[in-house]
C-alpha positions as CSV (number, residue, x, y, z in Angstrom):
1,X,0.3,-5.0,-24.3
2,X,-0.9,-5.4,-20.8
3,X,-2.7,-2.5,-19.1
4,X,-3.4,-2.0,-15.4
5,X,-4.5,0.6,-12.9
6,X,-3.7,1.1,-9.3
7,X,-5.3,3.1,-6.6
8,X,-4.3,3.9,-3.0
9,X,-6.4,5.3,-0.2
10,X,-5.9,6.1,3.4
11,X,-8.1,4.5,6.0
12,X,-9.7,6.7,8.6
13,X,-9.2,3.9,11.1
14,X,-5.4,3.7,10.6
15,X,-2.5,5.8,9.5
16,X,-1.5,3.0,7.2
17,X,-2.2,3.2,3.5
18,X,-4.3,0.6,1.8
19,X,-3.2,-0.4,-1.6
20,X,-5.6,-1.4,-4.4
21,X,-5.0,-2.3,-8.0
22,X,-6.7,-3.9,-11.0
23,X,-5.4,-5.2,-14.3
24,X,-6.2,-6.4,-17.7
25,X,-4.3,-9.5,-18.7
26,X,-2.1,-10.1,-21.8
27,X,0.9,-11.9,-23.0
28,X,3.3,-9.2,-21.9
29,X,5.0,-8.8,-18.6
30,X,4.8,-5.0,-18.2
31,X,1.9,-2.9,-17.1
32,X,0.5,0.5,-18.0
33,X,-1.3,2.0,-15.0
34,X,-3.7,4.9,-15.3
35,X,-3.0,7.1,-12.3
36,X,-6.3,6.1,-10.7
37,X,-6.2,8.9,-8.2
38,X,-5.7,8.8,-4.5
39,X,-8.8,7.0,-3.3
40,X,-10.0,7.4,0.3
41,X,-12.4,5.4,2.4
42,X,-15.2,7.4,3.9
43,X,-16.5,6.4,7.4
44,X,-19.6,5.0,5.8
45,X,-17.5,3.1,3.4
46,X,-14.9,0.9,5.0
47,X,-13.8,-0.5,1.7
48,X,-14.0,1.0,-1.8
49,X,-15.6,-1.1,-4.5
50,X,-13.8,-0.7,-7.8
51,X,-15.2,-2.8,-10.6
52,X,-11.9,-4.2,-11.7
53,X,-11.0,-6.0,-8.6
54,X,-11.3,-9.5,-10.0
55,X,-9.2,-9.5,-13.1
56,X,-6.1,-11.7,-13.6
57,X,-2.6,-10.6,-12.9
58,X,0.3,-11.5,-15.1
59,X,3.6,-12.7,-13.8
60,X,6.1,-13.0,-16.6
61,X,4.1,-14.6,-19.4
62,X,1.9,-16.8,-17.3
63,X,-1.6,-15.8,-16.2
64,X,-2.2,-16.1,-12.5
65,X,-5.8,-15.9,-11.3
66,X,-6.5,-13.0,-9.0
67,X,-7.4,-13.9,-5.4
68,X,-10.9,-12.6,-4.8
69,X,-10.1,-12.1,-1.1
70,X,-7.8,-9.6,0.5
71,X,-4.8,-10.1,2.8
72,X,-4.1,-8.0,6.0
73,X,-0.7,-6.6,6.8
74,X,0.7,-6.7,10.3
75,X,-0.6,-3.3,11.1
76,X,-4.1,-4.1,10.2
77,X,-4.3,-2.4,6.8
78,X,-5.8,-4.3,3.9
79,X,-3.2,-5.1,1.3
80,X,-4.1,-6.8,-2.0
81,X,-2.2,-9.8,-3.2
82,X,1.3,-8.9,-4.4
83,X,3.2,-10.1,-7.5
84,X,6.7,-9.3,-8.7
85,X,5.2,-7.5,-11.7
86,X,3.8,-4.7,-9.5
87,X,5.4,-1.8,-7.8
88,X,2.9,-0.4,-5.3
89,X,2.0,3.3,-5.2
90,X,0.8,3.0,-1.7
91,X,2.5,5.1,0.9
92,X,2.5,5.0,4.7
93,X,4.6,7.0,7.2
94,X,7.2,4.3,7.1
95,X,7.5,4.7,3.4
96,X,7.7,8.5,3.1
97,X,11.4,8.7,3.4
98,X,12.1,6.2,0.6
99,X,9.5,7.9,-1.6
100,X,11.3,11.3,-1.2
101,X,14.7,9.6,-1.9
102,X,13.4,8.0,-5.1
103,X,12.2,11.2,-6.7
104,X,14.4,13.9,-5.3
105,X,16.7,13.9,-8.3
106,X,13.8,15.0,-10.5
107,X,12.2,17.4,-8.1
108,X,12.2,21.1,-9.2
109,X,13.3,23.6,-6.6
110,X,10.1,25.3,-5.4
111,X,11.8,28.7,-5.1
112,X,12.4,28.8,-8.8
113,X,8.8,28.4,-9.9
114,X,6.6,29.0,-6.9
115,X,5.6,32.4,-8.2
116,X,4.9,31.2,-11.7
117,X,1.4,32.2,-12.8
118,X,0.7,28.8,-14.4
119,X,0.8,27.0,-11.1
120,X,-2.3,28.9,-10.0
121,X,-4.3,27.4,-12.8
122,X,-3.7,23.9,-11.5
123,X,-6.4,22.7,-9.0
124,X,-7.0,19.7,-6.9
125,X,-10.0,17.5,-7.7
126,X,-12.1,15.8,-5.1
127,X,-14.5,13.2,-6.5
128,X,-17.1,11.0,-4.9
129,X,-17.8,7.9,-7.0
130,X,-20.7,5.5,-7.0
131,X,-20.1,2.7,-9.4
132,X,-22.8,0.4,-10.8
133,X,-23.1,-3.1,-9.4
134,X,-22.9,-5.0,-12.6
135,X,-23.9,-8.3,-10.9
136,X,-27.0,-6.7,-9.3
137,X,-27.7,-4.1,-12.0
138,X,-30.7,-2.5,-10.1
139,X,-28.4,-1.0,-7.5
140,X,-25.1,0.7,-7.1
141,X,-22.0,-0.1,-5.1
142,X,-21.0,1.8,-2.0
143,X,-19.4,5.1,-2.7
144,X,-15.7,5.9,-2.4
145,X,-13.8,9.1,-2.7
146,X,-10.6,10.0,-4.6
147,X,-8.5,13.0,-5.4
148,X,-6.8,14.0,-8.6
149,X,-5.7,17.1,-10.5
150,X,-7.1,19.4,-13.2
151,X,-6.2,22.7,-14.8
152,X,-8.1,25.8,-16.1
153,X,-8.5,26.5,-19.8
154,X,-10.5,29.2,-21.6
155,X,-14.2,29.6,-21.4
156,X,-14.4,29.0,-17.6
157,X,-13.7,25.3,-18.1
158,X,-11.3,22.8,-16.7
159,X,-9.6,19.7,-18.1
160,X,-8.9,16.5,-16.1
161,X,-8.8,12.8,-16.8
162,X,-12.0,10.8,-17.4
163,X,-11.0,8.1,-14.9
164,X,-10.7,10.8,-12.2
165,X,-14.5,11.5,-12.5
166,X,-15.7,8.1,-13.6
167,X,-19.2,7.3,-12.1
168,X,-19.1,10.6,-10.3
169,X,-21.9,11.7,-7.9
170,X,-20.1,14.8,-6.7
171,X,-17.0,16.7,-8.0
172,X,-15.4,19.5,-6.1
173,X,-12.2,21.5,-7.0
174,X,-9.9,23.6,-4.8
175,X,-7.4,26.2,-6.0
176,X,-3.9,26.5,-4.8
177,X,-3.6,28.4,-1.5
178,X,-7.4,28.4,-1.0
179,X,-9.4,26.5,1.7
180,X,-12.7,26.7,-0.3
181,X,-13.9,23.8,-2.3
182,X,-16.1,24.6,-5.3
183,X,-18.7,22.3,-6.8
184,X,-17.9,21.3,-10.4
185,X,-20.0,19.8,-13.1
186,X,-18.9,17.2,-15.7
187,X,-19.8,18.6,-19.1
188,X,-18.2,15.9,-21.2
189,X,-16.3,12.7,-20.7
190,X,-14.1,11.0,-23.3
191,X,-13.5,7.5,-22.2
192,X,-11.4,6.6,-25.2
193,X,-9.0,9.5,-24.8
194,X,-9.3,9.6,-21.0
195,X,-10.2,13.3,-20.9
196,X,-13.1,15.0,-19.1
197,X,-14.3,18.6,-19.3
198,X,-15.5,20.3,-16.1
199,X,-17.2,23.7,-15.4
200,X,-17.5,25.7,-12.2
201,X,-20.3,28.3,-11.9
202,X,-18.8,30.4,-9.0
203,X,-17.3,33.7,-10.1
204,X,-15.0,33.7,-7.1
205,X,-13.3,30.5,-8.3
206,X,-12.2,32.2,-11.6
207,X,-11.1,35.5,-10.0
208,X,-7.5,36.7,-10.6
209,X,-6.3,33.6,-12.5
210,X,-5.1,33.1,-16.0
211,X,-6.1,30.0,-17.9
212,X,-3.4,27.8,-19.5
213,X,-2.5,27.9,-23.1
214,X,-2.2,24.7,-25.1
215,X,1.2,24.5,-26.7
216,X,2.6,22.7,-29.7
217,X,3.6,19.0,-29.7
218,X,7.1,18.8,-28.2
219,X,10.2,17.3,-29.7
220,X,12.5,14.6,-28.2
221,X,14.6,15.7,-25.3
222,X,12.5,18.8,-24.7
223,X,12.2,19.7,-21.1
224,X,8.8,19.0,-19.4
225,X,7.5,19.9,-16.0
226,X,4.6,17.9,-14.5
227,X,2.4,19.7,-11.9
228,X,-0.4,18.2,-9.8
229,X,-1.5,16.9,-6.4
230,X,-0.2,13.4,-6.1
231,X,-0.2,11.3,-2.9
232,X,2.4,12.0,-0.3
233,X,1.2,15.5,0.6
234,X,-1.6,18.0,0.3
235,X,0.2,20.9,-1.5
236,X,1.0,21.2,-5.1
237,X,3.8,19.0,-6.5
238,X,6.2,19.8,-9.3
239,X,8.6,17.3,-11.1
240,X,10.8,17.8,-14.1
241,X,12.1,15.6,-16.9
242,X,12.4,15.3,-20.6
243,X,10.4,14.0,-23.5
244,X,11.6,10.4,-24.2
245,X,9.4,9.3,-27.0
246,X,6.3,10.3,-29.0
247,X,4.3,7.5,-30.6
248,X,0.9,5.9,-30.8
249,X,0.3,4.6,-27.2
250,X,-2.3,2.2,-25.6
251,X,-4.6,4.2,-23.4
252,X,-5.3,1.9,-20.5
253,X,-8.6,3.5,-19.3
254,X,-10.2,3.8,-22.7
255,X,-8.8,0.6,-24.3
256,X,-7.8,2.6,-27.3
257,X,-4.6,3.6,-29.2
258,X,-3.9,7.3,-29.6
259,X,-0.8,9.6,-29.8
260,X,1.0,9.7,-26.5
261,X,4.1,11.4,-25.0
262,X,6.5,9.3,-22.9
263,X,8.4,11.3,-20.3
264,X,10.8,10.5,-17.5
265,X,9.4,13.0,-14.9
266,X,8.1,11.3,-11.8
267,X,4.3,10.7,-12.0
268,X,2.3,9.2,-9.1
269,X,-1.4,8.6,-8.4
270,X,-3.1,11.9,-7.9
271,X,-1.2,13.5,-10.8
272,X,-4.0,12.3,-13.0
273,X,-5.4,15.2,-14.9
274,X,-2.5,17.5,-14.1
275,X,-0.8,19.5,-16.8
276,X,2.7,19.0,-18.3
277,X,4.4,22.2,-19.3
278,X,7.2,23.2,-21.6
279,X,9.9,25.8,-20.8
280,X,7.6,28.5,-22.2
281,X,4.9,27.8,-19.6
282,X,2.6,26.3,-22.3
283,X,0.6,23.1,-21.5
284,X,1.8,20.3,-23.8
285,X,-0.5,17.7,-22.4
286,X,-2.2,15.9,-19.5
287,X,-0.5,13.3,-17.2
288,X,-2.6,10.1,-17.2
289,X,-0.7,6.8,-16.8
290,X,2.6,5.2,-16.0
291,X,4.6,2.1,-17.1
292,X,5.6,-0.3,-14.3
293,X,8.0,-3.2,-14.6
294,X,11.0,-4.5,-12.8
295,X,13.2,-3.7,-15.8
296,X,12.2,0.0,-16.1
297,X,11.6,3.0,-13.9
298,X,10.3,6.6,-14.3
299,X,8.3,6.0,-17.5
300,X,5.2,8.2,-17.5
301,X,2.7,9.1,-20.2
302,X,1.1,12.4,-21.1
303,X,-1.9,12.9,-23.4
304,X,-0.6,15.4,-25.9
305,X,-2.2,18.8,-26.6
306,X,-3.2,17.6,-30.1
307,X,-5.5,15.0,-28.5
308,X,-6.8,17.5,-26.0
309,X,-7.6,19.9,-28.8
310,X,-9.4,17.2,-30.8
311,X,-11.5,16.4,-27.8
312,X,-12.4,20.1,-27.3
313,X,-13.2,20.6,-31.0
314,X,-15.4,17.5,-31.0
315,X,-17.3,18.8,-28.0
316,X,-17.7,22.4,-29.4
317,X,-18.7,21.1,-32.8
318,X,-21.4,18.6,-31.7
319,X,-22.5,20.0,-28.3
320,X,-21.3,16.6,-26.9
321,X,-18.4,14.3,-27.2
322,X,-18.8,11.8,-30.0
323,X,-15.4,10.0,-29.9
324,X,-12.4,9.2,-32.1
325,X,-13.3,7.5,-35.3
326,X,-11.8,4.2,-36.6
327,X,-11.4,2.6,-40.0
328,X,-12.8,-0.7,-38.9
329,X,-10.2,-3.1,-40.4
330,X,-7.7,-5.6,-39.1
331,X,-4.4,-5.0,-40.9
332,X,-1.3,-7.2,-41.4
333,X,2.2,-5.8,-42.1
334,X,3.7,-6.6,-45.4
335,X,7.4,-6.9,-44.6
336,X,7.9,-10.2,-46.4
337,X,8.8,-9.8,-50.0
338,X,7.2,-13.1,-51.0
339,X,3.9,-12.0,-49.4
340,X,4.0,-8.7,-51.3
341,X,4.8,-10.5,-54.6
342,X,1.9,-12.9,-54.0
343,X,-0.4,-9.9,-53.6
344,X,1.0,-8.2,-56.7
345,X,2.4,-5.2,-54.7
346,X,5.3,-3.9,-56.7
347,X,6.7,-1.4,-54.1
348,X,7.9,-1.8,-50.5
349,X,4.7,-0.4,-49.0
350,X,1.1,-1.2,-47.9
351,X,-0.8,-3.2,-45.3
352,X,-3.0,-6.2,-45.9
353,X,-6.7,-6.1,-44.9
354,X,-7.4,-9.3,-43.0
355,X,-10.8,-8.5,-41.5
356,X,-13.4,-5.8,-41.9
357,X,-15.9,-4.9,-39.2
358,X,-19.5,-5.4,-40.3
359,X,-20.7,-2.2,-38.7
360,X,-18.1,0.1,-40.3
361,X,-18.5,1.9,-43.7
362,X,-15.3,0.0,-44.8
363,X,-17.5,-3.1,-45.0
364,X,-19.2,-1.6,-48.0
365,X,-15.9,-0.7,-49.7
366,X,-13.0,-2.9,-48.7
367,X,-12.6,-6.7,-49.0
368,X,-10.3,-9.1,-47.2
369,X,-7.1,-9.3,-49.4
370,X,-7.1,-5.7,-50.3
371,X,-3.8,-3.8,-49.7
372,X,-4.0,-0.3,-48.4
373,X,-1.1,1.7,-49.8
374,X,-2.2,5.3,-49.0
375,X,-4.5,7.3,-46.7
376,X,-5.5,10.8,-48.0
377,X,-2.5,10.6,-50.4
378,X,0.0,9.8,-47.5
379,X,1.9,6.6,-48.4
380,X,1.6,3.7,-45.9
381,X,4.8,1.7,-45.4
382,X,5.0,-2.1,-45.2
383,X,5.3,-1.9,-41.5
384,X,2.0,0.0,-41.2
385,X,3.7,3.4,-40.6
386,X,3.5,6.8,-42.2
387,X,5.9,9.8,-42.2
388,X,5.7,11.9,-39.0
389,X,7.6,15.2,-38.8
390,X,11.2,15.1,-39.9
391,X,13.0,11.8,-40.1
392,X,10.3,10.1,-38.0
393,X,7.6,7.6,-38.7
394,X,4.5,6.7,-36.7
395,X,1.7,4.1,-36.8
396,X,-0.7,4.3,-39.7
397,X,-3.8,4.8,-37.5
398,X,-2.4,8.1,-36.2
399,X,-3.8,9.6,-39.4
400,X,-7.2,8.1,-38.6
401,X,-7.2,9.7,-35.2
402,X,-6.8,13.1,-36.8
403,X,-10.2,12.8,-38.3
404,X,-13.6,13.4,-36.6
405,X,-16.7,11.1,-36.6
406,X,-18.4,11.4,-39.9
407,X,-15.3,12.6,-41.8
408,X,-14.4,11.0,-45.1
409,X,-11.0,9.5,-46.0
410,X,-9.6,8.6,-49.4
411,X,-7.8,5.3,-49.5
412,X,-5.5,4.0,-52.2
413,X,-5.8,0.3,-52.4
414,X,-4.4,-2.6,-54.6
415,X,-7.0,-5.3,-55.3
416,X,-5.9,-8.3,-57.3
417,X,-2.9,-6.3,-58.6
418,X,-5.0,-3.3,-59.7
419,X,-4.6,0.1,-58.1
420,X,-7.8,2.1,-57.3
421,X,-8.9,4.9,-55.0
422,X,-12.0,4.8,-52.8
423,X,-13.6,6.9,-50.1
424,X,-14.7,5.7,-46.7
425,X,-16.7,7.5,-43.9
426,X,-15.1,7.1,-40.5
427,X,-17.1,6.6,-37.4
428,X,-16.4,5.5,-33.8
429,X,-16.0,1.7,-33.3
430,X,-19.1,-0.3,-32.3
431,X,-18.2,-2.9,-29.6
432,X,-20.3,-6.0,-29.2
433,X,-19.0,-6.3,-25.7
434,X,-18.4,-2.7,-24.5
435,X,-15.5,-1.8,-22.2
436,X,-17.6,1.0,-20.6
437,X,-21.4,1.4,-20.1
438,X,-23.0,4.5,-21.7
439,X,-25.0,6.3,-19.1
440,X,-23.3,4.5,-16.2
441,X,-26.0,2.0,-15.2
442,X,-26.4,-1.3,-17.0
443,X,-29.7,-2.4,-18.5
444,X,-31.5,-5.4,-16.9
445,X,-34.8,-7.3,-17.2
446,X,-36.2,-9.7,-14.5
447,X,-38.7,-12.3,-15.7
448,X,-39.9,-14.7,-12.9
449,X,-36.6,-14.2,-11.1
450,X,-34.5,-14.8,-14.2
451,X,-32.1,-11.7,-14.4
452,X,-31.1,-10.8,-17.9
453,X,-28.4,-8.1,-18.7
454,X,-26.1,-7.4,-21.6
455,X,-22.6,-8.8,-21.5
456,X,-19.9,-6.2,-20.8
457,X,-16.2,-6.2,-19.8
458,X,-17.0,-4.6,-16.4
459,X,-19.4,-7.5,-15.7
460,X,-16.9,-10.1,-16.8
461,X,-14.3,-8.5,-14.5
462,X,-16.7,-8.2,-11.5
463,X,-17.8,-11.8,-11.7
464,X,-14.2,-13.3,-12.1
465,X,-13.4,-14.9,-15.4
466,X,-13.4,-18.4,-13.9
467,X,-17.2,-18.1,-13.5
468,X,-17.7,-17.7,-17.2
469,X,-17.8,-20.5,-19.8
470,X,-15.0,-20.7,-22.3
471,X,-17.4,-20.5,-25.2
472,X,-19.0,-17.2,-23.9
473,X,-15.5,-15.7,-23.2
474,X,-14.4,-16.7,-26.7
475,X,-17.4,-14.8,-28.1
476,X,-16.5,-11.8,-26.0
477,X,-12.9,-11.8,-27.2
478,X,-13.4,-12.8,-30.8
479,X,-16.8,-11.6,-32.0
480,X,-17.6,-8.4,-33.8
481,X,-21.0,-6.8,-33.8
482,X,-22.9,-7.8,-36.9
483,X,-25.1,-4.7,-36.8
484,X,-25.4,-1.6,-34.7
485,X,-27.3,-2.2,-31.5
486,X,-26.4,-5.9,-31.2
487,X,-25.7,-7.2,-27.7
488,X,-24.9,-10.6,-26.1
489,X,-27.8,-10.9,-23.6
490,X,-27.0,-13.2,-20.7
491,X,-28.9,-14.8,-17.8
492,X,-26.8,-13.3,-15.0
493,X,-28.5,-15.2,-12.1
494,X,-31.8,-16.7,-11.0
495,X,-33.6,-15.3,-7.9
496,X,-35.1,-18.5,-6.5
497,X,-38.9,-18.9,-6.4
498,X,-41.5,-21.6,-6.9
499,X,-42.1,-20.4,-10.4
500,X,-38.5,-21.1,-11.5
501,X,-37.9,-24.4,-9.7
502,X,-35.2,-26.4,-11.5
503,X,-33.5,-23.3,-12.9
504,X,-32.0,-21.9,-9.7
505,X,-28.4,-22.9,-10.5
506,X,-28.3,-21.3,-13.9
507,X,-26.1,-18.2,-14.4
508,X,-23.8,-16.4,-16.8
509,X,-25.2,-18.1,-19.8
510,X,-26.2,-16.4,-23.1
511,X,-29.8,-16.5,-24.1
512,X,-30.1,-17.0,-27.8
513,X,-33.8,-17.2,-28.6
514,X,-37.2,-16.4,-27.1
515,X,-40.1,-18.5,-28.4
516,X,-38.1,-19.3,-31.5
517,X,-37.0,-15.7,-32.3
518,X,-33.3,-14.9,-32.2
519,X,-32.6,-12.1,-29.7
520,X,-30.9,-9.0,-31.0
521,X,-30.4,-7.1,-27.7
522,X,-32.0,-6.8,-24.3
523,X,-34.5,-4.2,-25.4
524,X,-35.6,-6.6,-28.1
525,X,-36.0,-9.4,-25.5
526,X,-38.2,-7.1,-23.3
527,X,-40.3,-6.3,-26.4
528,X,-40.7,-10.0,-27.3
529,X,-41.8,-10.8,-23.7
530,X,-44.2,-7.9,-23.5
531,X,-45.9,-8.7,-26.8
532,X,-46.1,-12.5,-26.1
533,X,-49.6,-14.0,-26.0
534,X,-48.5,-17.7,-25.9
535,X,-49.2,-19.9,-22.9
536,X,-45.5,-20.5,-22.3
537,X,-42.4,-18.4,-22.3
538,X,-39.5,-20.4,-23.9
539,X,-35.9,-19.3,-23.5
540,X,-33.2,-21.1,-25.5
541,X,-29.7,-20.8,-24.2
542,X,-26.3,-21.7,-25.5
543,X,-25.3,-25.4,-25.3
544,X,-28.9,-26.2,-26.3
545,X,-30.4,-25.7,-22.8
546,X,-34.1,-24.6,-22.6
547,X,-36.0,-23.0,-19.8
548,X,-39.8,-22.8,-20.1
549,X,-42.2,-20.8,-17.8
550,X,-45.9,-20.5,-17.6
551,X,-46.9,-17.0,-18.7
552,X,-49.8,-16.6,-16.2
553,X,-47.6,-18.0,-13.3
554,X,-44.9,-15.5,-14.3
555,X,-47.3,-12.6,-14.1
556,X,-48.6,-13.7,-10.7
557,X,-45.2,-14.2,-9.1
558,X,-43.4,-11.1,-10.4
559,X,-44.5,-8.8,-7.7
560,X,-43.7,-11.1,-4.8
561,X,-40.2,-11.8,-6.2
562,X,-39.4,-8.1,-6.4
563,X,-40.6,-7.7,-2.8
564,X,-38.7,-10.7,-1.4
565,X,-35.4,-9.5,-2.9
566,X,-35.9,-5.8,-2.3
567,X,-35.8,-4.8,-6.0
568,X,-37.7,-1.6,-6.9
569,X,-38.5,-2.4,-10.6
570,X,-38.5,-5.4,-12.8
571,X,-36.6,-3.6,-15.6
572,X,-34.2,-0.7,-16.0
573,X,-35.8,2.6,-17.1
574,X,-34.4,2.5,-20.6
575,X,-36.4,-0.7,-21.3
576,X,-39.6,1.1,-20.6
577,X,-39.2,3.2,-23.8
578,X,-40.8,2.1,-27.0
579,X,-38.7,-0.5,-28.9
580,X,-37.3,0.5,-32.3
581,X,-36.4,-2.5,-34.4
582,X,-32.8,-2.7,-35.5
583,X,-32.0,-4.0,-39.1
584,X,-29.5,-6.9,-39.0
585,X,-28.0,-6.2,-42.4
586,X,-26.6,-8.9,-44.7
587,X,-24.2,-10.5,-42.2
588,X,-24.6,-14.2,-41.7
589,X,-25.6,-15.3,-38.2
590,X,-24.1,-18.8,-38.4
591,X,-20.5,-18.0,-37.5
592,X,-20.5,-17.0,-33.9
593,X,-16.8,-15.9,-33.6
594,X,-13.8,-15.6,-35.9
595,X,-10.2,-16.6,-35.8
596,X,-8.8,-13.2,-34.7
597,X,-9.3,-11.2,-31.5
598,X,-11.4,-8.0,-31.6
599,X,-8.9,-6.0,-29.5
600,X,-5.2,-5.2,-29.9
601,X,-4.7,-6.2,-26.3
602,X,-5.6,-9.8,-27.1
603,X,-3.3,-10.0,-30.2
604,X,0.0,-11.7,-29.1
605,X,2.3,-10.1,-31.7
606,X,2.6,-6.9,-33.6
607,X,2.2,-8.3,-37.1
608,X,-1.6,-7.7,-36.8
609,X,-3.3,-4.6,-35.7
610,X,-6.8,-3.1,-35.6
611,X,-7.0,0.3,-37.3
């Protein structure tokens, strides 16, 4: 499945609308787009800097490299490169008439609901974002602004999408029919489920308003009303449709797979974080992404109330958001009778374990070749599905998503023809190459102008994939963390100076060892350098390349290098804390990457799936 996001923003220098988008690549030809708000350029920021602007676009099933430059339209507005796979959300005065025409058949008559109390609980979100600069990790990019939607719940809190307040520096909210904007605080942010929890201290903001009630999971063909503040106007917008499908869905922002509701009500950028209601005025979920292709229209997605409740329970239980757990196994469907017979599976059920994550508790219990036939006494079908309500089935990992971090699950497995039961502790997945950076700002270490930082998906996207070696990209796509805390530390670039002559052209290469010691993570590298008493500092990189520096010369040059390049500190603040050694476990270090991708986005068919 391919996932993508799209933003649009209005330039203060022109009435035209600037269109912006980013995408993950895959083998598919359709795109899921988180409704990445309605982004606006501020006078001090003539162009927003989103971190995904250098990914590849997909046309049909062929990857096409993204152009790293922008094109200008005839009216002077900046328009990103277009492909047939995209339908732009951008809107200008010229396009307003067609936009109204496209959605008028789904527009709810305002007179029918304008006095409904639940509309007053839906607010507009104004967020100022300052994203990290992953290539220059000691600084941030220029700020940009966006708008989205949110709604009030009990306890003087609001729910919105995590991508609406990503890298926030200021969040404000405004009630319907009010000119006052109130400052909001982000209490918790769930990247995997694309939900954020906000609070507002002002008593005036909460006056004379009823919070929304979370309703039950809807059924197919149930009516649904989506409310929010999408682009195309400043007032509240209401669209109506029906529930088309309920199944485990890929969440584009969080790169995860959770329960999702597909609807046919019109959803546009700015609807992000807005509620979806049933006919009883209960909130059944949160609008968050859309499906765009030339073969389909009006396919939107809503985060169901069950996922929202899980997020809130997690936050209340732990005082912070810990995330959805995973089983940590790559499973294969067992539809073929010969395959089941070979594995001594007598019935038409079960999924085959093909790979186990070293950092998961399953690594202590399961083995490759085991067949999982039940999860908490719920039978697992040969297609990897389990019963769901009446006459429905749903993906097996829906059961896993009902658990919380630290919960125990009982698995029924067949091993070499013998049935047995075993218990496994479920925890959030550990990513060797993370999709998002905890804390917002990436770690970095500068030694004699050599800039080291952990490899992450945002850094790969920002640098353009063409700038990375195939071996390093293969590690990023196919390697699992062997122990908690493991990172792929790379030399991002070299800040030219006399002390590093001959190394200036190095960049985007993994450093494997320092003075013969294998590097576990960037904090470990900083610790090794700080405690080094040898005359030389020796860095061993992939492809057998070696860089050697004189320790005394490094110490003498460090201050001038920082001054010449205007860098405040030689390392990020987290690396100044005492280093705590991380046990590596029993996993062998010889095999750098395996035969199967670490993400469902990279798997080209549905016979394999990470649970």
